[in-house]
N, C-alpha and C positions, 0 to 999 in steps of 0.2 A: 637238500640242505640235511636231511638227517643221516642220510648216509655219508654225508661229508664228515659231520660230527661223529659218527662212528668210527668213521676211518681214522680221524684224529684222535679221538680218544686211544684207541687201542694201537695205535702208531706211540701214544705217550707212556703208555702202558707199557709197551714191549722195552723200549728204550730204556724207562725208568725200571723197571726188572734188570735188564741187563747191567745197566750203571750200579745198582746196588750190590749183585751179587759179583761182578768182576772187581768193582772198586770200592764202594764203600763198607763192604764186608771186610776183607781185607786191611783196607784202611783202620776199620775199628778195632780188629784185633791186636793191628799193631799199636794204635794208640794204647791200649789196654796195659799190652807187655810195658811200654813206658812207660805208663804212670804207676804200675803196682809192682815192677821188678826192677828195670833198667835204672830209672832216675833214683828210687833208693838207694840200689848197689852203686851208681854214681855216687851220689852223697855219702855214702861209707867210705868208699874206697879211692875217693879224688879227692884230696886236701886242698888242693889249687881251687876247686869249685864250692867251698864251703860258703862263702861269701855271697854268691849267687841266691840263698836263699832255698836250695833244694831240701826236702824233706828225706831224712833217713828211714821214714815211716811210710808203707803205702797208705794212700788216700783212701776216705770212707767214701762208698758210692754214695751218690746226692741222693737227697730224698725230695718227696711232693712239693716240701717248702722253699727249698733252695734252687731258686731261679738261677742265678749265676752258673751253680754247678752242672745243672739241667742243660743249660745253654750249651757250656765247654763240652757236656757228655754227647749233646748232638752235633754242633759245628766244627768241633775237632777233624772226627772221622768224616764229613762232609767236605773240608777243606782237602783232607788229605786225600780223599775220592775224587775231586775235582782235579789234583795235582795228579793223579795215577794216569786219569782219563788225560788230559793234556801230553802227559809222558808217553802214551802208547807208542806213537810211532818213533819215537827214541830209545825206549826199550827194546823193540823189536829189533831196531839197528845194531844196539848194544848186544842183545843176544845172540845175534847172527854175525856178531865178530867184525863191524865195519865202522866201530867209533873210535876214534883216537883217544888214548895210544894204544887200546886194544889191537885194533887192527894191525900195529907196528908189531908187538907182542907174537903175534899169530901168524906174522907172514909166512913163515916157515911152514905151518900147518896148510895154511893157504895153497904154497905151491905142491906140498905133497897132496893134496885133494885132486888139483889141476892134473900133477902127474897119472892120479887114479882113473879120472876123465880120460884123458890121452889112451890110457891103455884099454880102458872098458869100450870109450865110443869112439874112437879117434878113425880107425879104419871105417866104421859106419858113416861118420860125416863127409868122409871123402866121398864115399860111392852116393850118399846122399846128394852131395852137391854134383856130381858127376851126372846122375840120375835126373836134377832138375833140369841142367844144363840140356841134356839130352832130349829131354821131353820138350821144353821150350823149342827147341829147333825143329821136333817133329811136329809144332803146332805151327809154327811158319809155314811149312809145306813149299818149300824152295829148294825143289832140286831140279836137276838139269836132265838127271837120268833114272831109271825104276831102279838099278843097281845099287845108288846111293841111298836111296830112301830105304830099300831092303838091309842096307850094311847098318844104318843108323836103327831099325829095329830090334837088328839083331843085338846089336850094342846094348840097347834099353833092355831087352831079355836077359842079357848075360849079369848085368848091374843087377836088375831084379834079383837074379837067383844070389848071387855075391851077398846082396842085402839079406836075404833070408837066412843065408847061413852065418852070418855077423850076427843076427836074432837070435838064432839057436845058440850061440855061443854065448853070449850075453845072458840068456835066460839060463843056461847051467851055470854061469858064473854068479848068477844073483841066488841062485838056490843052495850051492855052496857057502854061502854067506851064511854068518850064525844070525844074522838079524836080517831079512831082504825086504825090512820096510824100513825103519827108520834110520838104522845105522847105514844101510847100503843106498841110500837116496843119495843120488848125484847126478845133476844137470847135467845134460849131453853136451852145453858149451862151456868149455873150460873157462870163457872169462868171466861166468857167472857163479864159479866155483867160490863157497863160503868155508872159513875155518872151522865154523861148528854145524851140529847135526840140523838145528832148528833153521840156519841159515840156508841151507842146501836143501832142506824140505820145501822151504818157500820156494826156492829157485826151480825146484821141479813144478810144484803149482804152477809157477809163473810162465814156465815154457810148454806147458801140455798144450794150451790152445793152439800157440803158434805151429809148433812141432803138427798137430793133425790136420788143422784147417788154415793156417797162415793168419789167425787173430793175434793181432796185439791185446794182450791180457791187460796191461796196464790203459791202453787207449779205452778198450769196449767194456771191461768188468764195470765201472762204474756207471755205464751206461744199460748194461743187461741185469744186473741186480735189482734195481728198483722195478722194473718191468715184471719181475717175478713176483712181486708181492700180489699182484693182480691174477698173473695168468698161471702160475704155482704157491699157493699160500703156503701150503704144509712144508714143500721145499724150502720157501724162503724163511720161514720160522727154523729150520734145522740149520741152515746155514747161520741165522742169526744166534742161536743156541750155542752152535760150535764155536763160533768165534767169541762169544762169552766166556765158554770154558777154556779156549786158550789164554784170553786175557786175565782170567781168574787166576789161571796155573803161573802165568809170567809175574802179575803182580806178587802171587804170593811167594814166587822165588825170589823174585827182587828183595823184597821186605825180609825174607828169612835171611838172606846175604846181608843187609844192613843190620839186622840183630847179631847176626854172628861177627861181623866186624865191631860194632859196637862193643861187644863182648871182649872182644880178643884186645883192643884199646884200654879196658876198663882192666883187664888181668893185669897185662903189661905194667900200667900206670901203679894197681895196687902192689905187685909185686917190687918194682922200685922203690915205693914209699914205705915197703916192710910191712904191710896190712896185708895178713893172709888167710883172715879169719873166712873172707867170701869166697876163697881160691875154688874151693869143690865147685860151688854154685855156678860161679861165672864159666867155670870150664865146662860143665853142663850145659849151660845156655848156648855157648859157643859151638859147642859140638853140635847140640841139637838142632840148632840156627843153621849150620853148615850141611848136615843131613836132610834136613827139611828143604832147602835151596835145592840141592842135588834131585832130590824125589820130585818136588813141583817143576822142575826143569825139563824131567823125563816126561812127566803128564804134559808137559808144555810142547814138547816134540810129538807125543802121539795126538795131541787135539789137531795140531798144525797140518800133520798129517791125513786125518779125518777130514779137517777144512777143505784139505786140497782135492780130496777125492769129491766132494761135493762141488766144489768147483768146477772141476772136471765133467760131472754130470749136468751141470748147468749149461756149459759150452755145447757137450753133446746131445742134448735135447731142446734146449731153449734158445740156441745161438741166431734161429730164425726171428726171435722177438726183436731183435735189433734190426735186422734187414727190412724186415715187415714196416718199422719205424721209418726208414729212408724210404720206403716204396719200392724196396728190390726184394727178389726171390733167392732161395738155393738155387745155383744151379745143379743140373743132374750130374755132371761130370765134377770128380774131387778136384782135378787140376784146376780147371776153371773157377771152383769156389776157393780155391787158394788164392788165385789171381784176384778176385772180387774182393777178398777182404783185404789184400794188400793194397790194393787201390783206393777201397773205401777209406783204410786209414791213413793212408796220405791225404785224402781230402779232409778228413777230420783235423789232422794235424798242420796242415799246409794253408787251409782255407781258399786253395785257388778251385775255382769250379770245374775247371778242365779235368781235374784228379777224380773228379765225381764218376764212379763206373755207370753211366749211365745207358752204355751201349753193352753190348755182350762181351766179356773179358776171355782170354783164354792163358794157358800157360805162357804163351809168348810174351804176354803183358807184364810178367814179373821180372823186375830191374834188379 
């Protein structure tokens, strides 16, 4: 019982700290900017809102006797933090360029990324598909004579050499790219291309397990991550910390964008109203907010890249935890492992017992 209570307490503390750092902290800063800067500026420069009771002077910090002020000081950041937490998936999709109407506006950029993927990985993908087909044919071992078998083995060897040549070309191109981490990050499947750097970094992360082991990350990562807490607690904490860093940068970038847009709106209204006394300050806030949004977005992309590395390590070293939970083992042959994960994913998604890889699988079983 004590072990369970210690585990629950530690989990709550970890979630609470991550929530505070990634959501409540930026929400609190945003609320202070609103209360002490933007609301007074709005009251002074937007005459149409004078009837709402907005104060043109910044408020005073609540003292220990001002209960209502203290509650507002605590509850407003908490409420905004909860809102940011609920918006996390939406913000990731937004900054990946998949939210309407942004996906429409960035359609040409998505097409450009797909062309870049085809140029970089198109030939490699064709060779890989041919290689998988030949390996599956070899696994079936249905040959009328030895000459056909030898011809297939020769074809496989030629494709392997071609794949090596393509990898060398891709590595050379990547080294010649100004930034071969975030800017050059592109998924190998053109259908997964995103118009933004963040979207492509996340796509590369998602495809790593499938490329190397045939693992559907969307299916198996939610099953692997909880197992890491006991099997590799330090690695588990690093993943949590890196995800919190990503969320913090994402939220700060979003809130900085909101501040910049608010300042731009106040600036336009104040100029149209002939009120220009606060124009320099409003310009400073707008430009500062826009610059911070860009800086925090760049930090977000770097955090996503580092998180992707940690997730890749998780599949490299700890994927066997999933198979152990299903009472399975990693086959010694990489082609057989690839087929095993595809069969297990089919079982998890389709819930039919005959998909479960209870027997020995091979590359011939890959559909």
